[in-house]
C-alpha positions in Angstrom: -22.4 -19.3 -28.6 -22.3 -15.5 -27.7 -19.3 -13.6 -28.7 -17.4 -11.6 -26.1 -15.6 -8.3 -26.7 -11.9 -8.5 -25.6 -11.0 -6.0 -22.9 -8.5 -3.3 -23.8 -4.9 -4.0 -22.4 -4.6 -2.7 -18.9 -3.1 0.8 -18.8 -2.1 2.8 -15.7 -3.0 6.5 -16.0 -0.1 8.0 -14.0 -1.2 11.6 -15.0 -4.3 11.2 -12.8 -4.2 10.8 -9.0 -7.0 8.8 -7.3 -5.6 9.4 -3.8 -2.5 10.5 -2.1 -1.6 10.5 1.6 1.5 10.7 3.7 1.9 10.5 7.4 4.9 10.4 9.7 5.6 9.1 13.2 8.6 9.0 15.5 10.5 5.8 16.1 12.5 5.7 19.3 15.5 3.9 17.9 18.7 5.0 16.2 18.8 5.0 12.4 21.5 2.3 12.3 19.1 -0.2 13.9 16.3 0.4 11.4 15.9 -2.0 8.4 12.6 -1.4 6.7 13.3 -3.9 4.0 14.0 -6.7 6.5 10.9 -5.8 8.5 8.7 -5.6 5.5 9.7 -8.9 4.0 9.6 -10.8 7.3 6.5 -9.3 8.7 4.4 -12.0 10.3 0.7 -12.0 9.3 -0.6 -11.4 12.8 1.7 -8.4 13.2 0.4 -7.0 9.9 -3.1 -7.5 11.2 -2.3 -5.6 14.4 -1.0 -2.6 12.3 -4.6 -1.6 11.2 -7.3 -3.6 12.8 -9.8 -4.6 11.5 -8.7 -3.5 8.0 -5.6 -5.6 7.6 -6.6 -9.1 6.7 -3.5 -11.0 5.4 0.1 -10.5 4.3 2.9 -12.5 2.9 6.1 -12.3 0.9 7.0 -13.9 -2.4 8.8 -13.1 -5.6 7.9 -12.3 -9.2 8.7 -14.8 -11.9 11.9 -12.9 -12.6 13.0 -12.9 -9.0 12.0 -9.5 -7.7 10.8 -9.3 -4.1 7.0 -8.9 -3.5 4.8 -8.2 -0.6 1.2 -9.4 -0.9 -1.3 -7.5 1.2 -5.0 -8.0 1.6 -6.9 -5.2 3.3 -10.1 -3.2 3.4 -9.8 0.4 2.3 -13.3 1.9 3.0 -15.8 -0.5 1.5 -13.3 -2.0 -1.0 -11.3 -5.2 -0.5 -7.8 -4.7 -1.9 -5.5 -7.5 -3.0 -2.2 -5.8 -3.4 0.8 -7.3 -5.3 3.6 -4.9 -4.3 6.8 -5.3 -6.3 9.9 -3.7 -4.9 11.2 -0.8 -7.1 13.5 0.3 -4.3 14.4 -2.1 -1.5 16.9 -0.6 1.0 17.4 -0.5 4.8 15.9 3.0 5.1 13.7 3.2 2.0 11.3 0.9 0.2 9.1 1.9 -2.8 6.6 -0.8 -3.6 4.3 -0.7 -6.6 1.2 -2.8 -7.1 -1.5 -3.1 -9.8 -4.1 -4.0 -7.2 -7.3 -5.9 -7.5 -10.2 -4.0 -6.0 -13.4 -5.7 -5.0 -16.2 -3.3 -4.3 -19.9 -3.9 -3.5 -20.7 -3.2 -7.2 -17.9 -5.2 -8.8 -14.2 -5.7 -9.5 -11.6 -3.5 -11.0 -7.9 -2.5 -10.8 -5.8 0.5 -9.6 -2.1 1.1 -9.3 -0.9 1.7 -5.7 2.6 3.0 -4.8 3.5 2.4 -1.2 6.6 4.4 -0.1 8.1 3.6 3.3 11.1 5.6 4.5 12.9 6.6 7.7 15.3 9.5 8.4 17.3 10.3 11.5 16.0 13.0 13.9 18.9 12.6 16.4 21.1 9.8 17.7 18.2 7.9 19.3 15.2 8.8 17.2 14.0 8.5 13.6 11.0 9.7 11.7 9.1 7.0 9.7 7.0 8.2 6.8 4.3 6.1 5.2 3.1 7.4 1.8 0.5 5.9 -0.4 -0.5 7.1 -3.9 -3.2 5.5 -6.1 -3.6 6.0 -9.9 -6.5 4.8 -11.9 -6.3 2.3 -14.7 -8.3 2.5 -17.9 -10.3 -0.5 -16.5 -11.1 1.6 -13.4 -12.3 4.5 -15.5 -14.6 2.2 -17.5 -15.8 0.6 -14.2 -16.8 3.9 -12.6 -18.4 5.2 -15.8 -20.7 2.1 -15.9 -21.6 2.9 -12.2 -22.5 6.5 -13.1 -19.7 7.9 -11.0 -17.4 10.7 -12.1 -13.6 10.5 -11.6 -13.9 13.4 -9.2 -16.5 11.6 -7.1 -14.4 8.4 -7.0 -11.2 10.3 -6.2 -12.9 12.1 -3.3 -14.2 8.8 -1.8 -10.9 7.1 -2.3 -9.0 10.0 -0.8 -11.2 10.0 2.3 -10.9 6.2 2.8 -7.2 5.9 2.0 -6.2 8.9 4.0 -8.1 7.6 7.1 -6.5 4.2 6.7 -3.0 5.5 6.3 -3.4 7.9 9.3 -4.3 4.9 11.5 -1.7 2.4 10.2 1.3 4.7 10.2 1.9 4.9 13.9 1.3 1.2 14.2 3.8 0.4 11.4 6.3 2.7 13.1 5.8 0.9 16.5 6.3 -2.4 14.7 9.5 -1.3 12.9 10.7 0.1 16.3 10.0 -3.2 18.0 11.9 -5.1 15.3 14.8 -2.7 15.4 15.2 -3.0 19.2 14.7 -6.8 19.2 17.8 -7.1 17.1 20.0 -5.9 20.0 
């Protein structure tokens, strides 16, 4: 029977940035009506899909074994299918920071990256808010081994990921803002 070499333990390399994008959009609702956490953890799958067609595939909420809230998102970022297991680090009405060690399925194989999704809202005036959607990806040691085997440099991978993730975030941010606005005004 052939012997297999055990993989190194998964390590996130937070000193390296694979991609980073942040976009904002105005919500026409007062800050006291906005509850990002409630919206995020009760977002129907069809609404999630409407927030970045055709990239958003599926979404749901669950918990970790120790009871922390999670958002599971399945989406295409460029040519990669992402399965994101976002665990809430900050879960508040006006700010959620979600962190996922995400499974990435590419045309050349499977790997993992860490993605931090930061959703926040701040008041502009008594009737308007600014929603900001920020997404940062860090490589894992597994990812670096994966791209090395493909003959791709980190700089090449980061450039491609930045283009794909930035485009995706730019398109989803106004649609997320509209969805949050609709949820806020529906609670009247």
